[in-house]
C-alpha positions in Angstrom: -16.2 -15.6 -24.1 -16.5 -14.0 -20.7 -19.4 -16.3 -19.9 -16.9 -19.1 -20.0 -13.8 -19.4 -17.9 -11.0 -17.1 -19.3 -7.4 -16.5 -18.2 -5.5 -13.5 -19.4 -1.7 -14.0 -19.4 0.1 -10.7 -19.6 3.7 -9.7 -20.3 5.5 -6.3 -20.4 3.7 -5.3 -23.6 0.4 -5.2 -21.7 1.8 -2.6 -19.2 3.8 -0.5 -21.6 0.7 1.5 -22.7 0.4 2.7 -19.1 4.0 4.1 -19.1 5.9 1.1 -17.9 9.2 0.0 -19.5 9.7 -3.0 -21.8 11.9 -5.8 -20.6 15.0 -4.5 -22.4 14.3 -0.9 -21.2 14.0 -2.1 -17.7 17.5 -3.6 -18.0 18.8 -0.3 -19.3 17.2 1.7 -16.5 18.6 -0.7 -13.9 22.1 -0.5 -15.4 22.0 3.3 -15.3 20.9 3.3 -11.7 24.2 1.9 -10.6 26.1 5.0 -11.8 26.4 7.4 -8.8 26.3 10.4 -11.2 23.0 9.3 -12.8 19.7 11.1 -12.0 16.6 9.4 -13.1 14.4 11.6 -15.4 11.2 11.0 -17.3 8.2 12.8 -18.8 5.3 13.0 -16.3 1.7 14.0 -17.0 0.6 16.5 -14.3 -2.5 18.5 -13.5 -2.6 21.9 -15.3 -3.6 25.3 -14.1 -7.2 24.9 -15.3 -9.8 22.2 -14.4 -9.4 19.3 -16.9 -6.0 20.7 -18.1 -3.0 18.4 -18.1 0.7 19.2 -18.8 3.7 17.1 -19.7 6.7 17.9 -17.5 10.2 16.6 -17.6 10.9 15.4 -14.0 14.5 15.0 -12.8 14.9 13.0 -9.6 16.6 14.9 -6.7 18.8 12.0 -5.6 21.0 9.3 -6.9 19.6 5.7 -7.1 23.1 4.6 -6.1 22.5 6.2 -2.7 19.4 3.9 -2.3 21.5 0.8 -2.8 24.2 2.1 -0.4 21.6 2.8 2.3 20.3 -0.7 1.9 23.7 -1.9 2.9 25.1 -3.4 -0.3 28.9 -3.2 -0.6 30.3 -0.9 -3.2 32.3 -3.8 -4.7 29.2 -5.9 -5.2 27.3 -3.0 -6.7 30.0 -2.5 -9.3 30.1 -6.2 -9.9 26.4 -6.3 -10.5 26.5 -3.4 -13.0 29.4 -4.9 -15.0 27.9 -8.4 -15.2 24.5 -7.1 -16.2 25.8 -4.9 -18.9 28.2 -7.6 -20.2 25.6 -10.4 -20.1 23.8 -9.0 -23.2 20.5 -10.3 -21.8 17.3 -8.4 -22.5 15.6 -9.7 -19.4 16.5 -8.9 -15.8 14.7 -12.0 -14.7 16.8 -14.2 -16.9 20.0 -12.5 -15.6 19.1 -13.1 -12.0 18.1 -16.7 -12.6 21.7 -17.3 -13.7 23.3 -15.0 -11.1 21.3 -16.1 -8.1 24.1 -14.8 -5.7 23.2 -11.3 -6.9 19.5 -11.7 -6.4 19.1 -9.3 -3.4 20.7 -6.4 -5.3 18.6 -7.3 -8.3 15.4 -7.3 -6.4 16.2 -3.9 -4.9 17.0 -2.6 -8.4 13.7 -3.9 -9.8 11.7 -2.4 -7.0 13.6 0.9 -7.2 13.0 1.3 -10.9 9.5 -0.1 -11.3 8.0 2.0 -8.4 9.0 5.2 -10.3 6.5 4.5 -13.1 3.4 4.5 -11.0 1.3 7.5 -12.0 -2.4 7.7 -11.6 -2.9 10.6 -14.0 -1.2 8.6 -16.8 -3.6 5.7 -16.1 -6.6 8.0 -16.4 -5.6 9.7 -19.6 -4.4 6.7 -21.7 -6.5 6.3 -24.9 -5.9 2.6 -25.7 -6.8 1.2 -22.3 -7.4 -2.5 -22.7 -8.2 -2.9 -19.0 -11.0 -0.3 -19.3 -12.4 -2.0 -22.3 -12.3 -5.3 -20.5 -14.0 -3.8 -17.5 -16.9 -2.6 -19.6 -17.5 -6.2 -20.6 -17.2 -7.5 -17.1 -19.6 -4.8 -15.9 -22.4 -6.5 -17.8 -21.9 -9.7 -15.9 -20.7 -8.5 -12.6 -23.8 -9.7 -10.6 -23.5 -13.2 -12.0 -19.7 -13.5 -11.9 -18.4 -16.8 -10.5 -15.1 -17.4 -8.7 -12.2 -17.7 -11.2 -14.5 -17.1 -14.2 -12.0 -14.3 -15.1 -8.4 -14.4 -13.9 -5.1 -12.9 -14.7 -1.6 -14.4 -14.7 1.1 -11.8 -15.1 4.8 -11.9 -15.4 4.9 -8.2 -14.6 5.8 -6.6 -11.2 3.5 -3.6 -11.6 0.0 -3.3 -10.1 -1.8 -1.7 -13.0 -4.5 -4.3 -13.3 -5.3 -4.1 -9.6 -5.4 -0.3 -9.5 -7.6 0.0 -12.6 -10.1 -2.7 -11.6 -10.4 -1.3 -8.1 -11.0 2.2 -9.4 -13.5 1.1 -12.0 -15.6 -1.1 -9.7 -15.6 1.4 -6.8 -16.7 4.3 -9.0 -19.2 2.4 -11.2 -21.5 1.6 -8.3 -22.8 3.1 -5.1 -20.0 2.0 -2.8 -21.0 3.5 0.5 -19.6 1.8 3.6 -22.3 -0.8 3.7 -21.8 -1.8 0.1 -18.0 -1.5 -0.2 -17.3 -5.0 1.0 -19.8 -6.4 -1.4 -18.0 -5.0 -4.4 -14.5 -5.7 -3.0 -15.6 -9.4 -2.9 -16.4 -9.1 -6.6 -12.8 -8.2 -7.1 -11.7 -11.2 -5.2 -13.6 -13.4 -7.6 -11.0 -12.4 -10.3 -7.6 -13.5 -9.0 -4.5 -11.7 -10.2 -1.4 -13.9 -9.9 2.0 -12.3 -10.2 4.4 -15.1 -11.2 7.5 -13.0 -10.3 5.9 -11.1 -7.4 4.6 -7.6 -7.3 5.4 -4.1 -5.9 3.6 -4.7 -2.6 0.0 -4.8 -1.4 -2.4 -1.9 -2.0 -4.6 -0.4 0.8 -7.7 -2.4 -0.1 -5.8 -5.7 -0.2 -4.7 -5.8 3.5 -5.7 -4.5 6.9 -2.0 -4.5 7.9 -0.8 -0.9 7.4 2.8 -2.1 7.6 2.4 -4.1 4.4 0.8 -1.3 2.3 2.8 0.2 -0.5 0.8 3.2 -1.8 0.5 3.6 -5.6 2.5 6.6 -6.9 6.0 8.0 -7.0 7.5 11.2 -5.5 10.7 12.2 -7.1 11.7 14.7 -4.3 11.1 12.5 -1.3 14.2 10.2 -0.9 13.1 8.8 2.5 9.6 7.8 1.2 11.0 6.1 -1.9 13.7 4.3 0.1 11.1 2.9 2.5 9.0 1.7 -0.4 12.0 0.0 -2.0 13.1 -1.5 1.3 9.6 -3.0 1.9 9.0 -4.0 -1.7 12.2 -5.8 -2.6 11.2 -8.8 -0.5 8.1 -9.2 -2.6 10.0 -9.7 -5.8 10.6 -13.4 -6.7 13.4 -14.9 -8.8 12.0 -18.1 -10.3 14.5 -20.8 -11.0 13.8 -24.1 -12.7 14.1 -25.9 -9.3 11.8 -23.4 -7.5 9.2 -23.5 -10.3 8.3 -27.1 -9.2 7.1 -25.9 -5.8 6.2 -22.2 -6.2 2.7 -21.6 -4.8 1.8 -19.0 -7.4 2.9 -21.1 -10.3 1.0 -24.1 -9.0 -2.2 -21.9 -8.7 -1.6 -20.5 -12.2 -1.5 -24.0 -13.6 -4.7 -24.9 -11.9 -6.5 -21.9 -13.4 -5.2 -22.7 -16.9 -6.7 -26.2 -17.0 -9.7 -26.3 -19.5 -9.7 -22.5 -19.7 -9.8 -20.1 -22.6 -6.4 -18.5 -22.6 -5.5 -15.1 -24.0 -1.9 -13.8 -24.1 -1.5 -10.0 -24.1 1.8 -8.2 -24.7 3.6 -11.5 -24.1 7.0 -12.4 -25.5 6.6 -16.2 -25.5 9.8 -16.9 -23.6 10.3 -20.6 -23.9 11.2 -21.0 -20.2 8.1 -19.1 -19.1 5.9 -21.2 -21.4 7.4 -24.4 -20.0 6.8 -23.3 -16.5 3.1 -22.8 -17.3 3.0 -26.3 -18.8 1.6 -25.0 -22.0 2.4 -28.3 -23.8 1.0 -30.4 -21.1 -2.4 -28.9 -20.1 -5.7 -29.0 -21.9 -7.3 -25.7 -22.9 -10.6 -24.7 -24.5 -8.8 -22.2 -26.7 -5.5 -20.2 -26.9 -4.9 -17.0 -28.7 -2.5 -14.1 -28.2 -0.9 -11.0 -29.5 2.4 -11.2 -31.4 3.3 -7.6 -32.0 6.9 -7.3 -33.1 7.3 -10.9 -33.9 8.2 -12.0 -37.4 6.4 -14.8 -39.1 9.6 -16.9 -38.7 9.6 -16.3 -35.0 5.9 -17.2 -34.7 6.4 -20.4 -36.6 9.4 -21.4 -34.4 7.2 -20.8 -31.3 4.4 -23.0 -32.8 6.9 -25.7 -33.6 7.9 -26.0 -29.9 4.4 -25.2 -28.5 1.8 -26.6 -30.9 -1.0 -25.3 -28.7 0.0 -21.7 -29.7 -1.5 -21.7 -33.2 -3.4 -18.4 -32.9 -0.7 -15.8 -32.4 -1.5 -12.6 -34.3 1.3 -10.2 -35.3 -0.9 -8.1 -37.5 -2.5 -6.0 -34.7 0.0 -4.1 -32.6 -2.5 -3.0 -29.9 -3.9 -5.1 -27.0 -7.2 -3.2 -27.1 -7.7 -3.8 -30.8 -6.8 -7.4 -30.4 -9.4 -7.9 -27.7 -12.0 -6.1 -29.8 -11.3 -8.1 -32.9 -10.5 -11.6 -31.6 -11.7 -12.1 -28.0 -14.7 -10.1 -26.7 
């Protein structure tokens, strides 16, 4: 299938194997971050004492996330209001909450950036066993010299940069990328567009020559100033898509262009009706559509098919993106 045009559409379930939170977990993390007594903690894979040894440590952040929001200049009254409304909304998606509470969007964007940046960990990426991006790269590797523009592309509803980081690492280390060849292989990456529908956590060093725009990958739980600067620079890159904005959003328009007559593969996607409508799933022509459906009941899948007849190949029998690719895609 890689010899034809293929578009991968990814949701939170595609990033969760790399340590990122699900949609509902992100809501919980954000809600907790508005408690001034709360200290973010998580399990982090770190280098051990011997070469090739890795340890799992519980990391507790040195500062309060609440202080990040105060330093950004948000009034205490508005922070409390945001926390209360988010918790009482009962919504499982921060995107859905902010679409309906657009007046709170700046606090929401800061909270999204603050939480999501904490889950960037290169060691976790290297050690993951069921790495669907690595599997995909090994298929792309075989056709890299004949790869055409937009032959392979990614549309993601995630903020994280895991696809970019993995693909850059793989292509830079699979070949001799001395200075005279580096640009050649970077151009290969540019042939595979990665569109973030809701924005992303800033540009990476190889994506821009403007140092002011670079947000390095990785999180330091003891450096408040560094994290604050990252949040301050990143929150403006987060997008809140409303129905009105979806008509003119540049990334959505580009996404729809890529989808026309393509083979479409959904990975870790929740099939939110609003998101599917914004991609014009019922209106565009596709060569094929298939996707994962882990966690969905047969009733839920049938209801999705009733509303989106194109989505006839949703598989809820395989709960792993890698195994789905191996068995049904490439």
